[in-house]
C-alpha positions as CSV (number, residue, x, y, z in Angstrom):
1,M,9.7,-26.0,-92.7
2,V,12.1,-25.6,-89.8
3,A,12.6,-22.2,-89.1
4,G,15.8,-20.5,-90.6
5,E,16.8,-23.9,-91.7
6,G,18.1,-23.2,-95.3
7,A,19.8,-19.6,-94.2
8,A,21.2,-20.6,-91.3
9,G,22.9,-23.7,-93.2
10,R,24.3,-21.2,-95.7
11,R,25.7,-19.0,-92.9
12,L,27.3,-21.4,-90.7
13,R,31.0,-21.3,-92.2
14,R,31.1,-17.9,-92.2
15,D,29.4,-17.2,-88.7
16,P,32.1,-15.7,-86.7
17,V,30.0,-16.8,-83.6
18,A,30.2,-20.4,-84.5
19,W,33.7,-20.2,-84.6
20,A,34.4,-18.5,-81.5
21,I,32.1,-21.4,-79.5
22,L,34.0,-23.8,-81.4
23,I,37.6,-22.0,-80.2
24,L,36.5,-21.2,-76.8
25,V,35.5,-25.0,-76.2
26,W,38.1,-26.0,-77.3
27,F,40.6,-24.0,-75.8
28,S,39.1,-24.5,-72.6
29,C,39.2,-28.4,-73.1
30,A,42.7,-28.5,-74.1
31,W,44.1,-26.7,-71.3
32,F,43.2,-29.2,-68.7
33,G,44.4,-32.7,-68.2
34,S,43.7,-35.6,-66.4
35,W,45.6,-38.5,-64.6
36,E,47.7,-40.6,-67.6
37,F,47.9,-43.7,-65.8
38,N,44.0,-43.8,-64.9
39,P,43.2,-47.3,-66.2
40,N,40.9,-45.9,-68.4
41,N,43.5,-43.6,-70.0
42,A,46.0,-46.0,-70.0
43,V,44.6,-49.1,-71.6
44,R,43.9,-47.1,-74.3
45,M,47.1,-45.7,-74.7
46,F,48.9,-48.6,-74.4
47,A,47.2,-50.5,-77.2
48,T,47.9,-47.8,-79.7
49,L,51.2,-47.6,-78.7
50,S,51.6,-51.6,-79.5
51,L,49.7,-50.6,-82.9
52,V,52.1,-47.9,-84.2
53,E,55.2,-49.4,-82.9
54,D,55.0,-53.5,-82.9
55,R,52.2,-53.6,-85.2
56,D,49.9,-55.8,-83.1
57,A,47.5,-55.0,-80.2
58,T,49.0,-56.9,-77.2
59,I,50.0,-55.3,-74.1
60,D,51.8,-57.6,-72.2
61,E,54.5,-55.5,-71.2
62,F,52.5,-53.0,-69.9
63,A,49.5,-55.4,-68.5
64,H,50.7,-54.7,-64.5
65,L,50.1,-51.4,-64.9
66,T,46.2,-51.6,-65.3
67,I,43.5,-52.8,-63.9
68,D,41.5,-52.7,-67.0
69,K,42.6,-55.6,-69.5
70,A,41.4,-58.4,-71.4
71,H,43.2,-62.0,-71.4
72,F,43.3,-64.1,-74.1
73,G,45.4,-67.2,-74.3
74,E,49.3,-66.2,-73.3
75,H,48.7,-62.6,-74.1
76,Y,46.8,-59.7,-72.3
77,Y,44.7,-56.9,-74.7
78,S,42.4,-53.6,-74.3
79,D,39.6,-55.0,-72.7
80,K,37.5,-51.7,-74.4
81,A,36.2,-50.9,-77.9
82,P,39.0,-50.1,-80.1
83,G,37.6,-46.6,-81.1
84,M,39.6,-44.2,-79.0
85,T,42.4,-46.4,-79.5
86,V,42.5,-46.3,-83.5
87,L,42.0,-42.7,-83.2
88,G,44.8,-42.2,-81.3
89,I,47.0,-43.8,-83.7
90,P,48.3,-40.4,-85.5
91,A,49.3,-38.5,-82.5
92,V,51.2,-41.4,-81.2
93,A,52.6,-42.2,-84.2
94,I,53.9,-38.2,-84.9
95,A,54.6,-37.9,-81.3
96,D,57.3,-40.9,-81.6
97,A,58.4,-39.2,-85.2
98,V,59.2,-36.0,-83.6
99,S,60.6,-37.2,-80.1
100,G,62.5,-40.3,-81.8
101,Q,61.4,-42.3,-78.6
102,S,58.9,-44.7,-78.5
103,A,57.8,-47.2,-75.8
104,H,60.4,-49.6,-76.0
105,D,63.3,-47.1,-74.7
106,F,61.9,-47.0,-71.3
107,V,61.0,-49.6,-68.3
108,P,57.3,-48.7,-68.0
109,G,56.5,-48.2,-64.3
110,F,54.6,-45.9,-61.9
111,E,58.1,-45.0,-60.7
112,N,60.0,-43.9,-63.9
113,R,59.3,-40.4,-64.4
114,E,60.7,-40.7,-68.1
115,F,58.1,-43.2,-69.0
116,N,55.5,-41.2,-67.2
117,R,56.0,-37.9,-69.4
118,F,56.5,-40.0,-72.3
119,L,52.7,-41.5,-71.7
120,K,51.3,-37.9,-70.4
121,I,52.5,-36.7,-73.7
122,R,50.8,-38.5,-76.1
123,I,47.6,-39.0,-73.9
124,R,47.4,-35.0,-73.8
125,L,47.9,-34.9,-77.6
126,V,45.2,-37.6,-78.3
127,A,42.7,-35.6,-75.8
128,V,43.9,-32.5,-77.5
129,T,43.5,-33.5,-81.2
130,V,40.5,-36.0,-80.9
131,C,38.5,-35.5,-77.6
132,A,38.4,-31.7,-76.8
133,L,38.2,-31.2,-81.0
134,L,34.7,-33.6,-81.2
135,T,33.4,-31.9,-78.5
136,A,34.1,-28.3,-79.9
137,L,33.0,-29.3,-83.4
138,A,29.5,-30.6,-81.7
139,A,28.8,-27.7,-79.7
140,M,29.5,-25.5,-82.7
141,L,26.7,-27.9,-84.7
142,L,24.9,-27.3,-81.4
143,Y,24.8,-23.9,-81.9
144,D,23.5,-24.2,-85.2
145,L,20.6,-26.6,-84.6
146,V,19.4,-24.6,-81.9
147,R,19.4,-21.0,-83.6
148,G,17.8,-22.8,-86.7
149,V,15.2,-24.4,-84.6
150,T,14.6,-21.6,-82.7
151,G,15.4,-18.6,-84.5
152,N,17.1,-17.4,-81.7
153,G,20.8,-17.1,-82.3
154,E,21.2,-16.2,-78.5
155,A,19.3,-19.6,-77.6
156,G,21.6,-21.5,-79.6
157,A,25.0,-19.5,-77.7
158,V,23.4,-20.6,-74.7
159,A,22.9,-24.3,-75.5
160,A,26.4,-24.6,-77.2
161,T,28.2,-23.1,-73.9
162,S,25.9,-25.1,-71.6
163,F,26.9,-28.4,-73.5
164,G,30.5,-27.8,-73.8
165,L,31.3,-25.8,-70.5
166,G,28.5,-26.3,-68.1
167,T,28.9,-29.7,-68.2
168,T,30.9,-32.5,-67.3
169,M,31.7,-32.7,-71.2
170,W,34.3,-30.3,-70.2
171,G,36.4,-32.9,-67.9
172,W,35.9,-35.9,-69.9
173,S,37.2,-34.5,-73.0
174,T,40.5,-33.8,-71.3
175,T,40.7,-37.8,-70.8
176,M,40.9,-40.3,-73.4
177,F,37.9,-42.0,-71.9
178,G,34.9,-42.7,-74.3
179,H,32.1,-40.8,-73.3
180,A,32.6,-37.6,-74.2
181,P,33.7,-38.6,-77.8
182,V,30.6,-40.8,-78.1
183,A,28.4,-37.7,-76.7
184,A,30.0,-35.5,-79.4
185,L,29.3,-37.9,-82.0
186,L,25.8,-38.3,-81.4
187,L,25.0,-34.7,-81.4
188,I,27.2,-34.4,-84.6
189,A,25.1,-37.4,-86.0
190,S,21.9,-35.4,-85.1
191,W,22.9,-32.0,-86.7
192,A,24.1,-33.8,-89.9
193,V,20.3,-35.5,-89.8
194,W,18.5,-32.6,-89.5
195,R,20.4,-30.7,-92.3
196,G,21.0,-33.2,-94.5
197,T,16.9,-34.0,-94.2
198,G,15.9,-30.2,-94.9
199,P,15.7,-27.6,-97.4
200,G,19.6,-27.8,-97.4
201,R,20.1,-31.5,-97.6
202,S,23.4,-32.9,-99.7
203,R,24.9,-36.3,-99.6
204,V,27.6,-34.4,-97.6
205,H,25.5,-34.7,-94.3
206,A,24.5,-38.2,-95.1
207,V,28.2,-39.3,-95.0
208,V,28.7,-37.2,-91.9
209,A,25.3,-38.8,-90.4
210,G,26.8,-42.7,-91.1
211,L,30.5,-41.6,-89.8
212,A,29.4,-40.4,-86.5
213,L,27.4,-42.7,-85.8
214,G,29.3,-45.9,-87.3
215,W,32.4,-44.3,-85.1
216,A,30.6,-43.6,-82.0
217,V,29.8,-47.4,-81.8
218,L,33.7,-48.5,-82.8
219,I,34.6,-46.4,-79.6
220,E,31.2,-47.3,-77.6
221,H,29.6,-50.2,-78.0
222,S,26.7,-49.3,-76.0
223,A,26.2,-46.4,-78.4
224,L,24.3,-49.0,-80.4
225,I,21.4,-48.5,-78.3
226,A,22.4,-45.2,-77.7
227,G,21.9,-43.9,-81.2
228,L,19.3,-45.3,-81.9
229,P,17.2,-42.2,-81.4
230,V,19.0,-40.3,-83.9
231,A,18.4,-43.5,-86.5
232,G,14.6,-43.2,-85.8
233,F,14.5,-39.5,-86.1
234,A,16.6,-39.6,-89.6
235,L,14.0,-42.3,-90.9
236,W,11.0,-40.0,-89.6
237,R,12.1,-37.1,-91.4
238,L,12.7,-38.7,-94.4
239,R,9.4,-40.0,-94.7
240,D,7.8,-37.1,-96.7
241,V,10.8,-37.6,-99.1
242,P,10.8,-38.8,-102.6
243,R,11.5,-42.7,-101.8
244,Q,14.2,-42.9,-104.3
245,Q,16.4,-39.9,-102.8
246,A,15.4,-41.5,-99.2
247,V,17.0,-45.0,-100.0
248,R,20.1,-43.3,-101.3
249,T,20.5,-41.4,-98.6
250,V,20.2,-44.2,-96.2
251,G,22.6,-46.0,-98.0
252,I,25.4,-43.4,-98.2
253,A,24.8,-42.9,-94.6
254,V,24.9,-46.8,-94.2
255,A,28.0,-46.9,-96.5
256,A,30.1,-44.3,-94.5
257,G,29.2,-46.0,-90.9
258,A,30.4,-48.9,-92.7
259,T,33.7,-47.8,-92.4
260,A,34.0,-48.1,-88.6
261,L,32.5,-51.7,-89.0
262,V,35.5,-52.3,-91.3
263,V,38.2,-50.8,-88.5
264,L,36.4,-53.0,-86.3
265,I,36.9,-56.2,-88.2
266,G,40.5,-55.4,-89.2
267,Y,41.2,-54.5,-85.3
268,N,40.0,-58.2,-84.2
269,L,41.5,-59.9,-86.8
270,M,45.0,-58.5,-86.1
271,A,44.5,-58.5,-82.2
272,F,42.6,-61.7,-81.8
273,G,42.7,-64.0,-85.3
274,T,39.1,-64.1,-85.3
275,V,36.3,-61.1,-86.2
276,F,33.7,-62.6,-83.2
277,R,35.8,-61.5,-80.3
278,L,35.0,-58.8,-78.8
279,G,37.6,-57.2,-75.7
280,Y,34.8,-57.0,-73.0
281,S,34.4,-60.8,-73.2
282,G,38.1,-61.2,-72.1
283,V,37.7,-58.8,-69.2
284,T,39.9,-59.6,-66.0
285,D,39.2,-58.8,-62.3
286,F,35.4,-57.5,-63.0
287,A,32.7,-60.2,-62.5
288,G,30.1,-58.3,-63.1
289,M,30.9,-58.0,-66.7
290,Q,29.2,-61.5,-67.1
291,E,26.2,-60.2,-65.7
292,G,23.4,-60.0,-68.8
293,L,25.1,-58.9,-71.8
294,F,28.9,-57.1,-70.7
295,G,27.1,-56.2,-67.4
296,L,23.8,-54.9,-68.7
297,T,20.5,-56.5,-67.7
298,Y,17.7,-53.9,-66.8
299,P,17.1,-50.1,-65.5
300,K,16.8,-49.9,-61.7
301,P,14.7,-47.2,-60.5
302,Y,16.9,-46.5,-57.1
303,V,20.1,-46.2,-59.4
304,L,18.2,-43.9,-62.1
305,F,17.2,-41.8,-58.9
306,E,21.3,-41.7,-58.0
307,L,22.6,-41.0,-61.8
308,I,19.9,-37.7,-61.4
309,F,19.7,-36.2,-57.9
310,G,22.4,-38.6,-56.0
311,E,24.9,-36.5,-54.4
312,R,27.6,-39.4,-55.4
313,R,27.3,-39.3,-59.0
314,G,24.3,-37.3,-59.5
315,M,23.8,-35.4,-62.7
316,L,22.6,-32.2,-61.7
317,W,25.4,-31.6,-58.7
318,V,28.2,-31.4,-61.5
319,A,25.4,-30.0,-64.0
320,P,22.8,-27.6,-62.4
321,I,22.2,-25.7,-65.7
322,L,20.7,-29.2,-66.7
323,I,17.7,-28.6,-64.5
324,V,15.8,-26.3,-67.1
325,A,16.2,-28.7,-70.0
326,P,13.0,-30.6,-69.1
327,F,11.4,-27.6,-69.5
328,G,12.5,-27.1,-72.9
329,L,12.3,-30.4,-74.4
330,A,8.3,-30.3,-73.3
331,M,8.0,-26.7,-75.3
332,L,9.4,-28.3,-78.3
333,V,7.4,-31.2,-78.3
334,R,4.2,-29.3,-77.7
335,A,4.9,-27.4,-81.0
336,P,3.8,-28.7,-84.1
337,A,6.7,-27.0,-85.6
338,T,8.9,-28.5,-83.5
339,K,7.9,-31.7,-82.4
340,A,10.2,-34.2,-84.1
341,I,13.2,-32.7,-82.7
342,G,12.1,-32.4,-79.3
343,W,11.2,-36.1,-79.4
344,L,14.8,-36.4,-80.2
345,G,15.5,-34.5,-77.3
346,V,14.1,-36.7,-75.1
347,A,14.4,-40.4,-76.5
348,G,18.2,-39.3,-76.7
349,A,18.5,-37.8,-73.5
350,V,16.7,-41.2,-71.6
351,V,18.2,-43.8,-73.5
352,P,21.7,-43.0,-72.0
353,F,20.0,-42.8,-68.5
354,L,18.6,-46.4,-68.9
355,I,21.8,-47.8,-70.3
356,N,23.5,-46.7,-67.2
357,A,21.0,-47.7,-64.8
358,S,21.4,-51.1,-66.6
359,Y,25.1,-51.4,-66.0
360,Y,26.3,-53.8,-63.0
361,Y,28.9,-51.0,-62.7
362,W,26.8,-47.9,-63.0
363,D,28.7,-45.7,-60.8
364,G,31.7,-45.8,-63.3
365,G,33.9,-46.4,-60.5
366,N,36.6,-43.8,-60.4
367,A,34.6,-40.9,-61.7
368,T,32.9,-37.8,-61.1
369,G,29.0,-37.5,-62.0
370,P,27.5,-40.3,-64.3
371,R,30.1,-40.9,-66.8
372,H,28.1,-43.6,-68.0
373,A,25.0,-41.0,-69.0
374,L,27.5,-37.9,-71.0
375,P,25.8,-38.9,-74.0
376,A,22.5,-37.6,-72.9
377,V,23.8,-34.4,-72.3
378,G,23.3,-33.2,-75.6
379,F,20.6,-33.7,-76.0
380,L,19.4,-32.2,-73.0
381,C,21.3,-29.1,-73.8
382,I,18.9,-29.0,-77.0
383,G,16.1,-28.0,-74.4
384,V,18.1,-25.7,-72.8
385,G,18.1,-23.7,-75.8
386,M,14.7,-23.6,-76.3
387,F,13.9,-23.1,-72.5
388,W,16.0,-19.7,-73.4
389,A,14.3,-19.0,-76.5
390,Q,11.1,-18.6,-74.6
391,A,11.9,-17.1,-71.4
392,T,10.7,-13.6,-69.8
393,R,14.0,-11.3,-69.2
394,W,13.9,-12.3,-65.5
395,S,13.9,-16.2,-66.3
396,R,16.7,-15.4,-68.6
397,I,18.5,-13.7,-65.8
398,A,18.3,-16.6,-63.8
399,V,19.5,-19.6,-66.5
400,A,22.5,-17.5,-67.2
401,A,23.2,-17.2,-63.0
402,L,22.8,-21.2,-63.3
403,L,25.2,-21.1,-66.4
404,A,27.6,-19.1,-64.8
405,G,27.3,-21.3,-61.6
406,S,27.3,-24.3,-63.7
407,V,31.0,-23.2,-65.6
408,V,33.1,-22.4,-62.8
409,L,31.6,-25.7,-61.3
410,N,33.1,-27.4,-63.8
411,M,36.3,-25.9,-64.2
412,A,37.0,-26.7,-61.2
413,I,36.0,-30.4,-61.9
414,A,38.2,-30.2,-65.3
415,S,41.1,-28.4,-63.9
416,A,41.1,-30.6,-60.7
417,E,39.5,-34.1,-60.5
418,I,37.4,-36.0,-63.6
419,T,37.9,-39.4,-61.8
420,A,36.6,-38.6,-58.1
421,P,36.9,-42.1,-56.2
422,Q,34.5,-44.5,-56.0
423,D,34.0,-44.9,-52.4
424,E,33.5,-41.0,-51.9
425,P,30.0,-40.3,-50.6
426,R,30.5,-36.4,-51.3
427,A,32.3,-36.5,-54.6
428,L,31.8,-33.0,-55.7
429,V,32.5,-31.4,-51.9
430,K,35.0,-33.9,-50.5
431,A,37.0,-35.5,-53.5
432,V,36.9,-32.3,-56.3
433,F,37.1,-29.5,-54.0
434,E,38.3,-30.6,-50.4
435,A,41.2,-32.8,-51.7
436,R,41.8,-31.4,-54.9
437,F,40.8,-28.1,-56.3
438,D,41.3,-25.7,-52.7
439,P,44.8,-27.2,-52.3
440,G,45.9,-26.2,-55.8
441,Y,46.1,-29.6,-57.1
442,L,45.1,-29.0,-60.4
443,R,46.5,-30.4,-64.4
444,T,47.2,-27.4,-66.9
445,V,49.4,-26.8,-69.7
446,A,50.7,-24.2,-68.1
447,D,51.9,-26.2,-65.5
448,E,52.5,-29.2,-66.5
449,W,54.5,-27.9,-69.1
450,L,55.7,-24.6,-69.3
451,G,56.8,-24.0,-65.6
452,F,54.1,-21.9,-64.3
453,T,52.2,-23.1,-61.0
454,P,48.9,-24.5,-60.9
455,W,47.1,-21.4,-60.0
456,Q,49.0,-19.2,-62.3
457,G,48.1,-22.1,-65.1
458,L,44.6,-21.7,-63.9
459,A,44.5,-17.6,-63.9
460,I,46.2,-18.0,-67.6
461,W,43.2,-20.0,-68.8
462,A,40.5,-17.3,-66.7
463,V,42.1,-14.4,-69.0
464,V,42.1,-16.2,-72.0
465,A,38.5,-17.7,-72.0
466,G,37.1,-14.4,-70.3
467,V,38.3,-12.3,-73.2
468,L,37.2,-15.5,-76.1
469,T,33.8,-15.1,-74.0
470,V,33.1,-11.4,-73.9
471,G,33.9,-11.5,-77.6
472,L,31.6,-14.2,-78.0
473,A,28.8,-11.9,-76.1
474,V,29.6,-9.2,-78.8
475,L,29.1,-10.9,-81.6
476,V,26.1,-12.5,-80.5
477,R,24.0,-9.2,-79.6
478,R,25.8,-8.1,-82.9
479,A,24.4,-10.9,-84.7
480,H,21.0,-10.7,-82.9
481,R,20.5,-7.4,-83.7
482,G,21.2,-7.9,-87.2
483,D,18.7,-10.5,-87.4
C-alpha cells in the first residue's frame, strides 16, 4: 500500500490546501490572455462559432483570417482535432445568448475592432472555463498524488505549484491551444488510476480516468500515444485485483473514454459526411504534414537536445524548476514502494518529448518553450515533489529559490508572450522580455476589460496572488504540524 493513500483520498474534498492550490492556479491562469487571432486560437473558435450559430463545421467566412485550416471540396474547416472546438460550445452559446450577438453581426476582419472584441471575449471565456480550470484541477490532484506517495504535504504543494505556475502550463492555459488541457487531462487520469486501483477505489475513479484519457485524445490525437504510459500504469496496478473486478474496472473506463469517440464520429459526420476523415488530412500551406503520419516520423537526437537545452525552445529555459525532476524520479524508481509511480513519471515525461522530436514542425512555429512536449510537465513535477520530500534543509532552500524564479519567469511569459516568433533564436530574452514585457505590452483582465493600465493589471494579480500564496503557505505549515 502506498503511504497515506486511503486517508488522503477521504480528506481531499475537505482539504483547504487542495482548494487553495486550485484557486491560486485558476486565478493566475484566468487573469492573463493571449492574442485572439493566433491561428491556433482563431481556427478552433471559428469552428465553434459555426457549430453554435450555423449548425455546421465550415469556416468559409473566416478562412482568410487564419493560415491553420483544412480544405475539402468547396469548403474550409478547422484542421485541428475537434476537442477544444466542442468544449468551447457552452461558453460561446452562453456569450451569444447574453450579448444577443453572433458572428453574423460583423464583417470578419483583423481591422474590425468590434469583431476583434467579439472574438476575444469568447476565446477568453473558453480559456477561463476550460483550460485554466483543467490546469487548476490537475494541480490540485497532483498535490494529492504526491502527498500520498511521499507522505509529505509540503512536497505535494511544491509539485502542484511547480506544475501550475512554474512551467509554461501557466501561459498555455491562457489560450485555446490543446497542449495545456491534454497535459492536465493526462495528469488527472494518472491520479484517477492511482486512486482507483488503491484501497479507496471506486467506479468514479474509473469513469474519471476513462473520460480524461478519451477527451485528451479528442483534443490532440497524439495523446493516443502520450497516454500509453497511463494505460500501462493502470494495467500494472490492476494486476493484484481480482480478475472479475479488474475487468469490470477496465470496462467502465473504456466505456467512459468511448464518449469522446462518439463525439468524434458525430463531428466528422457533421463536418465531412464520413467517419473516416481527419482535419489534418486536408491541411493547407504546411507541406511537412505530409511527412510520415501527419508530420510524425522518428525522434531526432539533435531535436531532443534543442527541446531540452536549446535557447530557442528548450524546456529548461522556460521551466528551470524541472532541473531537479530527474533526480526525484530516480528516487521513486529506486524505492520498491514507489517504483511503479516512478516509472509512470519517467515514461510519461519521455514519451511526449519523443513525439515532439519526431514531428516535422518540432519547434511549434510561434511558441515560447516546446509546446508539443508540454504533456511531459505533469509527470516531471511528480519528480520535483519527491525530490523536495527527500531533500535536506539547504537543498529545499535552493529548490524554493528555483521555484520562485520559475514562477516569476512564467508570470512574464503568461502576461506578455506565450507565442514567441518562430525565427527568434533567443526567444525568452528577445521575444518575451525585450519585445513585450519590458515595454509593458501585457494582456490582463484589468487592462483589457476594466480600464486599468497593463502594469496596474499585473500589480493587481501580484497582490491577490501574493495573499493567496501566503494563505497557502500557512495552510501547508499548519497541515504539516498536524501530521
